[in-house]
C-alpha positions as CSV (number, residue, x, y, z in Angstrom):
1,M,32.5,-30.4,116.4
2,I,33.9,-27.6,114.2
3,P,37.7,-27.4,114.2
4,D,37.8,-23.6,114.7
5,D,35.9,-20.5,113.8
6,S,38.0,-19.8,110.8
7,N,36.4,-22.7,109.0
8,V,32.8,-21.6,109.7
9,P,31.2,-19.5,106.9
10,A,29.9,-16.2,108.4
11,D,26.4,-16.8,106.9
12,R,26.0,-20.4,108.0
13,S,22.7,-21.1,109.7
14,E,22.5,-22.7,113.1
15,R,22.7,-26.5,113.2
16,R,20.6,-28.6,115.5
17,P,22.0,-31.6,117.3
18,V,20.8,-35.0,116.0
19,A,21.9,-38.6,116.4
20,M,21.2,-40.5,113.2
21,R,22.9,-43.4,111.4
22,G,23.6,-43.4,107.7
23,Y,26.3,-43.8,105.0
24,V,28.4,-41.5,102.9
25,I,29.0,-42.8,99.4
26,S,32.2,-41.7,97.7
27,A,32.6,-41.0,94.0
28,D,34.1,-44.5,93.6
29,R,30.8,-45.9,95.1
30,T,32.4,-47.1,98.3
31,H,30.1,-46.9,101.3
32,H,31.2,-45.8,104.8
33,E,29.1,-45.7,107.9
34,I,28.5,-42.3,109.5
35,K,26.8,-40.9,112.5
36,L,25.0,-37.6,111.8
37,L,25.8,-35.2,114.7
38,D,24.1,-32.0,113.7
39,L,21.9,-30.7,110.9
40,S,20.7,-27.5,109.2
41,Y,19.0,-26.9,105.8
42,E,22.4,-26.2,104.3
43,G,24.6,-28.9,105.7
44,C,25.6,-31.2,108.6
45,G,28.3,-32.5,110.8
46,V,29.2,-36.2,110.8
47,E,31.4,-38.7,112.7
48,T,33.1,-41.3,110.5
49,T,36.2,-43.2,109.8
50,A,35.8,-42.7,106.0
51,P,38.9,-41.2,104.3
52,L,37.2,-37.9,103.3
53,A,38.9,-34.9,101.9
54,P,37.8,-31.2,101.7
55,G,36.2,-30.4,98.4
56,E,35.3,-34.1,97.8
57,R,31.7,-34.7,96.4
58,V,29.8,-37.4,98.2
59,K,26.2,-38.7,98.6
60,L,24.9,-38.7,102.1
61,S,22.3,-41.4,102.8
62,V,20.5,-41.4,106.1
63,L,18.5,-44.5,107.0
64,R,14.8,-44.1,106.2
65,R,15.4,-40.4,105.1
66,G,16.8,-40.8,101.6
67,G,20.0,-39.4,100.1
68,I,21.4,-36.0,99.1
69,D,24.5,-34.8,97.3
70,A,27.0,-33.1,99.5
71,E,30.5,-31.6,99.5
72,V,33.0,-32.1,102.3
73,R,34.1,-28.7,103.7
74,W,36.4,-29.8,106.5
75,V,37.7,-33.0,108.1
76,R,39.4,-33.4,111.6
77,D,39.7,-36.1,114.3
78,G,37.1,-38.5,112.8
79,K,34.6,-35.7,112.1
80,A,33.6,-33.8,109.0
81,G,31.5,-30.9,107.9
82,L,29.3,-31.4,104.8
83,V,27.4,-28.8,102.8
84,F,24.4,-30.0,100.8
85,V,24.6,-29.6,97.0
86,T,21.2,-29.2,95.5
87,Q,22.2,-29.0,91.9
88,P,25.6,-29.2,90.2
89,E,27.0,-25.7,89.4
90,S,27.6,-26.6,85.8
91,E,24.0,-27.6,85.2
92,P,21.6,-24.6,84.7
93,K,18.1,-25.1,85.9
94,K,15.8,-26.2,83.2
95,F,12.1,-25.5,83.5
96,A,9.6,-27.1,81.1
97,E,7.0,-24.8,79.7
98,R,3.8,-25.2,81.7
99,K,0.8,-26.7,80.0
100,S,-1.7,-24.6,82.0
101,D,-1.6,-21.5,84.3
102,R,-1.1,-22.1,88.0
103,I,-3.7,-20.8,90.5
104,T,-2.3,-19.4,93.7
105,T,-3.7,-21.3,96.7
106,A,-2.7,-22.4,100.2
107,A,-3.8,-26.0,100.7
108,E,-2.5,-28.8,102.9
109,V,-1.9,-32.1,101.2
110,T,-0.4,-35.4,102.2
111,M,2.7,-36.5,100.3
112,R,4.7,-39.8,100.4
113,R,8.0,-40.5,99.0
114,L,8.2,-44.1,97.9
115,G,9.4,-46.2,100.8
116,S,8.8,-43.5,103.3
117,A,6.0,-42.4,105.7
118,N,3.3,-39.9,104.8
119,Y,3.7,-36.3,105.9
120,R,1.7,-33.1,105.5
121,L,2.9,-30.2,103.4
122,T,1.5,-27.0,101.8
123,V,0.7,-26.5,98.2
124,S,1.2,-22.8,97.2
125,D,0.0,-23.0,93.6
126,L,-1.9,-25.5,91.6
127,S,-2.9,-26.5,88.0
128,P,-4.5,-29.6,86.5
129,H,-1.0,-30.7,85.5
130,G,1.0,-30.1,88.7
131,C,1.7,-27.9,91.7
132,K,4.3,-26.2,93.8
133,V,4.9,-27.5,97.3
134,E,6.8,-26.4,100.5
135,L,8.8,-29.5,101.5
136,V,9.6,-31.2,104.8
137,E,12.3,-33.5,103.2
138,R,14.2,-32.6,100.1
139,P,13.7,-35.3,97.3
140,A,15.7,-35.4,94.1
141,V,14.6,-34.1,90.7
142,G,12.9,-37.0,88.8
143,E,11.9,-38.8,92.0
144,R,8.3,-40.2,92.0
145,V,6.0,-39.3,94.9
146,L,2.4,-39.8,95.8
147,I,0.3,-36.8,96.7
148,K,-3.2,-36.7,98.1
149,F,-5.7,-33.8,98.2
150,E,-8.5,-34.3,100.7
151,G,-11.5,-35.9,98.9
152,L,-9.5,-37.0,95.9
153,E,-7.7,-40.2,95.0
154,V,-3.9,-40.4,95.4
155,L,-2.0,-38.8,92.4
156,D,1.3,-40.1,91.1
157,A,3.7,-37.2,90.6
158,E,7.3,-36.5,89.6
159,M,9.6,-33.9,91.0
160,C,10.4,-31.5,88.2
161,W,12.5,-29.1,90.1
162,V,13.7,-28.6,93.7
163,D,15.0,-25.2,95.0
164,G,15.8,-25.4,98.7
165,Y,12.7,-26.7,100.3
166,T,10.3,-25.7,97.5
167,A,9.6,-28.0,94.6
168,G,7.5,-28.3,91.5
169,L,5.5,-31.5,90.9
170,K,4.1,-32.7,87.6
171,F,1.1,-35.1,87.9
172,E,1.5,-38.3,86.0
173,R,-2.1,-37.8,84.7
174,P,-3.6,-34.4,84.6
175,M,-6.7,-33.8,86.7
176,H,-9.9,-33.8,84.7
177,P,-11.1,-30.1,84.4
178,A,-14.3,-30.8,86.3
179,V,-12.4,-32.5,89.1
180,F,-9.9,-29.6,89.2
181,D,-12.8,-27.0,89.3
182,L,-14.4,-28.9,92.2
183,L,-11.1,-29.1,94.1
184,L,-10.6,-25.3,93.6
185,A,-14.1,-24.6,94.9
186,R,-13.4,-26.8,98.0
187,L,-10.1,-25.0,98.6
188,R,-11.6,-21.6,98.3
189,G,-14.7,-22.5,100.4
């Protein structure tokens, strides 16, 4: 897949072979069908007839998996290597001041991106206003998700920040203090 070893960054993580269909969307909003050939947390290899160029910024959209910004690293013989871009370099991370302290915890919850299936993930800290989660899929900042703690109703939440496969969620409506205290007691019990 990779043209030669000189194009492979020394610190690139191992990629796993996959076979997924999707699209690459160019800056001019043209869509080109792709076949995802391999995948890692940092990037992927694709097969496509799209006229891609190294350094070009694109959006990679895989069917039923969502989309992610990427940069083309290399192109050769109908194949290309993409590296995922989590946040534009010119945009510094902006964190809103928290409304309450976070409590360190390790809880399993169910999360669902709109239009996707549920999956389990771990919450590593929690407050009545939001939480930090370890992700399975990487959603976009501002994306709305549904999160469910065992024994509570589903909470609407918004992705406030995403850093690799960790993200901060802000609940649409804060948990009532009594509900939050009961949840903490259950998690610690």
